[in-house]
C-alpha positions in Angstrom: -0.1 0.0 0.1 1.0 3.7 -0.4 2.5 5.4 2.5 0.9 8.8 2.9 4.2 10.6 3.7 6.8 9.1 1.5 4.2 8.3 -1.3 6.0 4.9 -1.9 4.4 1.5 -2.1 5.4 -0.2 1.1 4.3 -2.4 3.8 2.4 -0.2 6.2 2.4 -0.6 10.0 -0.1 0.1 12.9 0.8 3.7 13.4 -0.6 5.8 16.6 -2.5 9.0 15.5 -1.4 10.6 19.0 2.1 10.1 19.9 2.5 6.7 21.8 5.2 8.3 23.9 2.7 10.5 25.6 1.1 7.2 27.2 3.8 7.1 29.9 2.8 10.5 31.1 -0.6 9.5 32.0 -0.5 5.9 32.3 -1.4 3.9 35.6 1.8 2.2 36.5 0.0 -0.8 37.9 -2.2 -1.4 34.9 -2.2 -1.0 31.2 -4.1 1.7 29.6 -4.7 5.4 29.9 -5.9 6.5 33.4 -8.9 8.9 33.7 -11.0 10.0 36.8 -14.7 10.4 36.7 -15.5 13.8 38.1 -19.0 12.9 39.0 -18.4 10.0 41.3 -14.6 10.3 42.0 -13.8 6.8 40.6 -10.7 6.1 38.5 -11.1 4.4 35.2 -8.6 2.7 32.8 -9.2 3.3 29.1 -7.9 1.5 26.2 -4.6 2.5 24.6 -4.2 5.1 21.8 -6.1 5.0 18.6 -3.9 3.6 15.7 -4.4 3.3 12.0 -2.9 0.5 9.8 -3.3 2.2 6.4 -1.2 5.6 6.7 2.4 5.1 7.3 5.3 2.7 6.5 7.6 1.9 9.4 10.4 4.4 8.3 8.1 7.3 8.1 6.4 6.4 11.5 9.8 6.3 13.1 10.7 9.6 11.4 7.7 11.3 12.8 8.6 9.7 16.1 11.5 11.9 16.3 9.3 14.9 16.5 7.2 13.2 19.1 10.2 12.8 21.4 10.9 16.6 21.1 7.3 17.3 22.2 7.6 14.9 25.1 10.9 16.5 26.3 9.1 19.8 26.4 6.1 18.2 28.3 8.6 16.6 30.9 10.4 19.9 31.5 7.1 21.7 32.1 5.7 19.1 34.2 8.7 19.3 36.5 8.6 23.1 36.6 8.4 24.5 40.2 6.0 27.2 39.1 3.3 24.5 38.3 3.2 23.9 42.2 1.9 27.6 42.7 -1.8 27.9 42.5 -2.5 30.6 39.9 -4.9 33.4 40.7 -7.7 33.2 38.2 -8.1 37.1 38.4 -4.5 38.0 37.8 -2.4 37.9 34.8 -0.7 34.5 34.3 2.9 34.1 35.3 5.1 32.4 32.8 8.3 30.4 32.9 10.8 29.8 30.1 11.2 26.2 29.4 14.2 25.0 27.1 13.3 23.7 23.8 13.7 24.2 20.0 10.6 25.9 19.0 11.0 24.9 15.3 11.0 21.4 16.5 8.1 22.0 18.5 6.1 23.6 15.9 6.8 20.7 13.5 5.8 18.0 16.2 2.5 19.7 16.4 2.2 19.7 12.6 3.3 15.9 12.6 0.3 15.2 14.9 -2.2 16.9 12.7 -0.8 15.1 9.7 -1.3 11.8 11.1 -5.0 12.6 11.8 -5.4 14.1 8.4 -3.9 11.1 6.7 -6.2 8.8 8.5 -9.8 8.3 7.3 -11.1 7.9 10.8 -11.9 11.6 11.4 -13.0 13.3 8.2 -13.2 16.7 9.8 -9.5 16.6 10.5 -8.6 16.8 6.9 -5.9 19.4 6.3 -6.7 19.6 2.6 -3.9 21.3 0.7 -1.8 21.8 3.8 -1.1 18.0 3.8 1.4 18.6 1.2 2.8 21.7 2.7 3.3 20.2 6.1 4.8 17.1 4.7 7.3 19.2 2.8 8.3 21.1 6.0 8.7 17.9 8.1 10.8 16.3 5.3 13.0 19.3 5.2 13.2 19.6 9.0 12.6 23.3 8.9 9.9 25.9 8.6 9.9 28.7 5.8 10.1 32.3 6.7 6.5 32.9 6.0 5.2 29.8 7.9 3.0 31.8 10.0 0.7 32.6 7.0 -0.4 28.8 7.1 0.4 27.7 10.6 0.6 29.1 14.0 0.2 27.8 17.6 -0.1 28.8 21.1 1.1 26.9 24.2 -0.8 27.2 27.5 0.6 25.3 30.6 -1.5 23.9 33.5 -0.8 24.2 37.1 -0.8 20.9 39.1 -4.4 20.0 39.9 -4.4 17.4 42.8 -7.3 15.0 43.3 -7.8 11.8 44.9 -10.3 9.2 43.5 -12.8 7.2 45.9 -11.4 3.9 44.8 -7.6 4.7 45.6 -5.5 6.7 48.1 -3.3 7.7 45.2 -3.0 11.4 44.5 -3.8 12.1 40.9 -2.7 15.3 39.0 -5.8 16.1 36.9 -3.9 18.4 34.6 -1.9 15.4 33.3 -4.6 13.9 31.3 -4.7 13.3 27.6 -7.4 13.8 25.1 -6.9 11.2 22.3 -8.4 13.3 19.5 -7.8 17.0 18.8 -11.0 19.2 19.1 -11.8 22.1 17.0 -12.9 22.7 13.3 -13.4 25.5 10.7 -13.2 28.9 11.6 -13.6 31.5 8.7 -10.9 30.7 6.2 -8.9 28.9 8.7 -9.2 25.8 10.9 -8.3 25.8 14.6 -7.7 22.8 16.9 -7.1 22.0 20.5 -4.4 19.5 21.5 -4.9 18.7 25.1 -1.8 17.1 26.1 -0.5 16.1 29.7 0.0 19.5 31.5 0.1 21.5 28.3 -2.7 22.7 26.1 -1.9 23.8 22.6 -4.2 25.8 20.3 -3.3 25.5 16.7 -4.5 27.5 13.5 -4.1 26.1 10.1 -4.8 28.3 7.0 -4.6 32.0 5.9 -7.6 33.1 7.9 -7.5 35.1 11.2 -7.5 33.8 14.7 -11.1 33.7 15.8 -10.6 32.8 19.4 -11.2 35.5 22.2 -8.4 34.3 24.5 -5.8 34.2 21.9 -5.2 38.1 22.3 -3.8 37.3 25.9 -1.0 34.9 24.7 1.7 35.0 22.0 2.0 32.5 19.3 5.0 30.3 19.5 8.0 31.7 17.4 10.3 29.7 15.2 14.1 29.5 15.7 14.2 30.1 19.5 15.8 27.9 22.1 13.3 28.3 24.8 9.4 29.0 25.2 7.8 31.1 27.8 4.7 29.0 29.0 2.1 30.7 31.2 0.9 28.8 34.3 -2.9 28.6 34.2 -5.4 26.9 36.5 -6.6 23.6 35.0 -10.2 24.8 35.5 -9.7 27.3 32.8 -9.9 24.5 30.2 -13.7 24.7 30.2 -13.5 28.5 29.4 -11.1 27.8 26.4 -13.5 25.1 25.0 -16.4 27.5 25.1 -14.5 30.3 23.5 -13.4 27.7 20.8 -17.0 26.5 20.5 -18.0 30.0 19.6 -15.3 30.2 17.0 -15.6 26.9 15.0 -18.3 25.2 13.0 -18.5 21.5 12.2 -21.5 21.3 9.8 -22.2 18.0 8.2 -22.0 19.7 4.6 -18.5 20.9 5.4 -17.3 17.4 6.7 -18.8 15.7 3.6 -17.1 18.2 1.2 -13.9 17.6 3.1 -14.4 13.7 2.6 -15.0 14.2 -1.2 -12.0 16.3 -1.5 -9.8 13.6 0.4 -11.2 11.0 -2.0 -10.2 13.1 -5.0 -6.8 13.7 -3.8 -6.0 10.0 -2.9 -7.3 8.8 -6.3 -5.1 10.9 -8.4 
């Protein structure tokens, strides 16, 4: 079958859509699967492992994208250990930020790689990047971003403070902020697409396309620059995630007609 990244006829493998290396950041050490806590009754649940697709990538390309995954995980590990996360933020005061070492170009490419996987897969039609599949693939293969990359792609990083909780069925303290949503949220916003990537302790908002940001909270936080060696991440209370989702819900649309059009466009590209 044809690999969606290298475009060669190769044996394809079972490739995770969300980076598999993130599992160890949220996994229950005594059981397999992702751990979650039910906020209604306080019980801890074990979910299945990350979603995978056997029809998108060859082994070589999956391993290549995995190099970017490791860059992302390194940032998450550094932010998770940042002392500022132990300080409960004041919801009514400006967020304090801490600079975390990371190559911001690698970070942006790692976010693009996640979106590419979901776009390559036919499991989530609304995640299709359209013409940006080819653009993002070229960036990742070149291992660099063009000078004008922000015309097509930009992202914001928001850090969560530690949110301790204890479930009813365990005496272990759980950090609620270190959860993982397996599928990005978001959709179309004007001429652009905007997505949430809710990863352990860090929340990324990504815009794809030449349209303007349509997200009220964006004005308070800078986009991630390229070619920097550190990133200032604001320390926010985990409870604000609901507010961000509400803002995004106002900004994006996921109509069935639009999803169907994306599906037809994808079929046309993959049959050329």
